[in-house]
C-alpha positions in Angstrom: -5.2 -6.7 6.6 -1.8 -5.0 7.1 -2.1 -2.1 4.7 -0.6 0.4 7.1 2.3 -1.8 8.0 3.0 -2.5 4.3 2.9 1.2 3.5 5.3 2.0 6.3 7.7 -0.6 5.0 7.5 0.9 1.5 8.1 4.4 2.9 11.1 3.1 4.9 12.5 1.8 1.6 12.3 5.3 0.0 9.0 5.1 -1.7 6.5 8.0 -1.9 3.4 6.5 -0.4 -0.3 7.4 -0.9 -3.1 5.7 1.0 -6.8 5.3 0.1 -6.4 6.8 -3.3 -9.6 6.7 -5.4 -9.0 4.5 -8.5 -9.9 7.4 -10.9 -7.0 9.5 -9.6 -4.3 6.8 -10.0 -3.2 7.8 -13.5 -3.1 11.5 -12.7 -1.1 10.8 -9.5 1.5 8.8 -11.5 1.7 11.5 -14.1 2.2 14.2 -11.5 4.9 12.2 -9.6 6.6 11.4 -12.8 6.8 15.1 -13.6 8.3 15.6 -10.2 11.0 13.0 -10.9 9.7 10.5 -8.3 10.9 7.1 -9.3 9.4 4.9 -6.7 5.8 5.1 -5.6 3.6 2.9 -3.5 -0.2 3.4 -3.6 -2.7 1.7 -1.4 -6.1 1.2 -2.9 -9.0 -0.6 -1.3 -12.6 -1.2 -2.3 -14.1 1.7 -0.4 -15.3 3.4 -3.6 -17.2 0.2 -4.5 -17.7 -0.4 -8.2 -14.9 1.9 -9.4 -12.4 -0.8 -8.3 -13.5 -2.7 -11.4 -11.6 -0.2 -13.5 -8.3 -0.9 -11.7 -7.0 -3.9 -13.8 -7.3 -1.9 -17.0 -5.7 1.2 -15.5 -2.8 -1.0 -14.2 -2.4 -2.5 -17.7 -2.2 1.0 -19.2 0.4 2.1 -16.6 2.4 -1.1 -17.1 3.1 -0.2 -20.6 5.4 2.7 -19.5 6.2 1.8 -15.9 7.5 -1.2 -14.0 4.6 -2.3 -11.8 4.3 -4.8 -8.9 0.8 -5.4 -7.4 0.9 -6.7 -3.9 -2.4 -8.0 -2.6 -2.9 -8.3 1.2 -5.6 -10.5 2.4 -6.7 -12.3 5.6 -9.3 -14.8 6.5 -12.7 -13.6 7.6 -12.3 -14.5 11.3 -9.0 -12.5 11.4 -10.6 -9.5 9.7 -13.6 -9.5 12.0 -11.2 -9.6 15.0 -9.1 -6.8 13.7 -12.1 -4.6 13.0 -13.4 -5.4 16.5 -10.0 -4.5 18.1 -9.7 -1.2 16.2 -13.4 -0.4 16.6 -13.4 0.9 13.0 -16.1 0.3 10.5 -15.4 -1.5 7.3 -15.4 1.0 4.4 -18.2 -1.0 2.6 -20.4 -1.3 5.7 -22.0 2.1 5.0 -25.5 1.8 3.5 -26.0 3.0 -0.1 -28.7 5.4 1.1 -30.1 6.6 4.4 -33.1 4.4 4.3 -31.3 1.1 4.5 -29.5 -0.3 7.6 -25.8 -0.6 7.9 -24.3 -3.6 6.2 -23.0 -6.3 8.5 -19.3 -6.6 8.8 -19.1 -10.1 7.4 -21.3 -9.1 4.4 -19.0 -6.1 3.8 -15.9 -8.3 3.8 -17.5 -10.7 1.3 -18.6 -7.8 -0.9 -15.0 -6.5 -0.9 -13.6 -10.0 -1.8 -16.0 -10.1 -4.8 -14.9 -6.7 -5.9 -11.2 -7.5 -5.6 -11.3 -11.1 -6.9 -9.9 -10.3 -10.4 -7.1 -8.2 -9.0 -6.2 -10.8 -6.5 -5.7 -13.4 -9.2 -3.0 -11.4 -11.0 -1.2 -9.9 -7.9 1.5 -11.1 -5.5 -0.7 -12.4 -2.7 0.3 -12.2 1.0 -2.1 -13.8 3.5 -1.7 -11.8 6.7 -4.1 -14.0 8.8 -1.5 -15.5 11.1 1.5 -13.2 10.8 2.7 -10.4 13.0 3.3 -6.9 11.8 7.1 -7.2 12.0 6.9 -10.4 9.9 4.8 -8.6 7.2 7.3 -5.7 7.2 10.1 -8.2 6.7 8.3 -9.9 3.8 7.7 -6.5 2.1 11.4 -5.7 2.6 12.3 -9.0 1.0 10.2 -8.1 -2.0 12.1 -4.9 -2.4 15.6 -6.2 -1.8 16.5 -6.1 -5.5 15.3 -2.5 -5.8 17.2 -0.7 -3.1 20.9 -0.3 -2.6 22.5 -2.2 0.1 24.9 0.5 1.1 24.9 4.3 0.5 28.1 6.3 0.9 28.0 10.0 1.0 31.3 11.9 0.9 31.2 15.4 2.4 33.8 18.0 2.5 34.0 20.0 5.7 36.3 22.2 7.8 37.2 21.3 11.4 37.0 25.0 12.1 33.2 24.7 12.0 33.1 21.3 13.6 32.3 17.8 12.4 29.0 17.5 10.5 26.3 16.4 12.9 24.9 13.7 10.6 28.2 12.0 10.0 28.5 8.4 11.0 32.2 8.1 10.2 34.8 10.8 9.9 
């Protein structure tokens, strides 16, 4: 429901972004990036791993003790999600059967299962309903969330000699 658009907006704002991270790897990822001096990280997690998503609220609580966290929850109504899956011709991550003997789960059932798995997280997060908004609007909303975190203007002073020419990446000399 807009995960790719939101991740690109975070990436444009200077965040290191990770998509489809298993819940069990979140703490290790944050620890690794912290050792690499990464200050801003955006991680997209969905319910594709099923029941492991239930561990996420406690993991976020643990991470919140030492890090500033903001949880953004993207959602859309069922009709919109069905239409989007139809347009992209992709399967819902939870539509795969648990074993080879059972049939594939219907899309609407997979969406409802995902809603149930994510219900606790949705209650504590900043919710954005993407049902009736366009991609550029969602990108703008994400940028508005990040306004206080990113500098408005960056100035880089660079010394150079005209003998070797003006630096190619200079906007103003």
